[in-house]
C-alpha angles and dihedrals in degrees: 000000000000118000112264124215110249122233110234103169107106096216094047090045093058091047093050091044090053092048092048091050089049091054092047092050094046101054092083089067094056120097107195112070093216090061091047091054091049092051094047092049091050090051091049090050092051092049091050090055089058095058110190096355105138107309096333095127092053093045092047090054091044093050093047092049092047090050091053091048092049091048092051095044094044094045090051093048091046093047092051090048090051089051091053091049092049090051094051097037114123108156135045095260090054091057093045089054090048092052090053090051093051089049089060089067096045093102092058111086091209093064101022100097094035090050092053090056092052092046089053090051093049092051089051090053091050090054090049091051091049093048090048091051091049091049089050092052090050090051090051090052091048090047092054090048090051091052089046092054096046105038113018105033095113100028134082085253090068097071090038092059090043088054092053092051092049090046092051089051091051093250093132100164093052087047092055091052089053092048092052088053090051091063116198102343115150111273096020093109093052092050092047090051090051091051094048091047092049092049089049091054090050089051090050092053088054092051093248098135097162090052090048091052093051089051093049090051089061092065119099124222093341111151091190092054094044093055091050091045093060093048090052093044091051093048093049094045091052091051095047122089126233111275094033129110127254138175117247125161113332098336151036121277136186120230103237098175144350121214116176108298093348130084129193112223122193120194108258092219128034116256132207123359108239145158113250096228141342097231137024096239095074135107127219089261092056095043125116090238093057092047093050094047096050102035104031109021104038100049091050101041101045136055122227090258091053094045089054092059097045106102118236113240130208103204101150152332136273118247087263089062095249115142109228135179134239138186100199125043143149122251120269118230091259092050092047091052090047095050104025094111089061098042116089110238119250130218089219135068114251135187127255124205113264125192112205111011116233123216093338090302134119132194124254139171113245125218089262091056099253124132111242138161131237137166116291093238094051115121099208095096135078131205120254109191125215132187137184109226128199114224093185110126 
């Protein structure tokens, strides 16, 4: 033991003495023997620093002796407990707990070497358990394959079971091929969702965010996938320049403009061919184009997450004069002229938003990019949707 510097200052002596006595009195309330030993040794060290102050020498010797006794007693009890655990251990977690119990006695020379032997034995048992579990998993796979060969070889259940096997083995693309072959059997959609989601996570780990987004889009009615879809869409849209294409909802869009936390997206390809309206006395809000966009197109093309971030627009009134709101619209002539440089040209004619209509005619963009007019009930024009999307998180 190294020589310790004695404390001679009277005031400090009394404080250290009081602290040491407190440690000595408190050890009986401590449960773990390692902590008891530490507390008693600290008390002994403090008493030794006080030299002949009061009964410090006696208490130092008493504390040190008590620490040795507690260490011996605790190590013995812990070792015996570890032996009992080892004897009754059956599963991996039992052996892990047993190893930790033997480690508690490793500082005691009496049990150190013996403890190492038992720890080695426990680790060997863990390896056996793991090997047995692996063998069991292999047998399960082989059993599934056997059932597949005997029962389902010529039924839709055959590719379904193959898909389950490939999915369990992490071969998700092979599993998807099998699930496609299985058709509409119950449970196929859920398994396909799981495969697409797993492939998307692999793509994300490789930094292939666009690929991951396409895979997530292939899932059906998956809340987990939809939430991740929007986060990826938002990130990619933020990183993409005006005039470039992005994926949003169930389709490709062109970024026509960015204004603060909002972005204007125009459908890259034209959609349905449609008349503009059935009569001349109609506003944009009462037009066939408006109705189709907001009652047929939007609910099908966008998830709930995506609908929530599409900004509501107030672009006109109904014939009754009531101001209503919309999420999906087509560009007006003024908007088209403002953003035409960013909008990818189309080989088809498509409607613009007119308010009000003039002489039963509405504006449209021709295949050569010029703005022209035709009758509202003409069937030569398509619909090209547009949306304002909020990127604010």
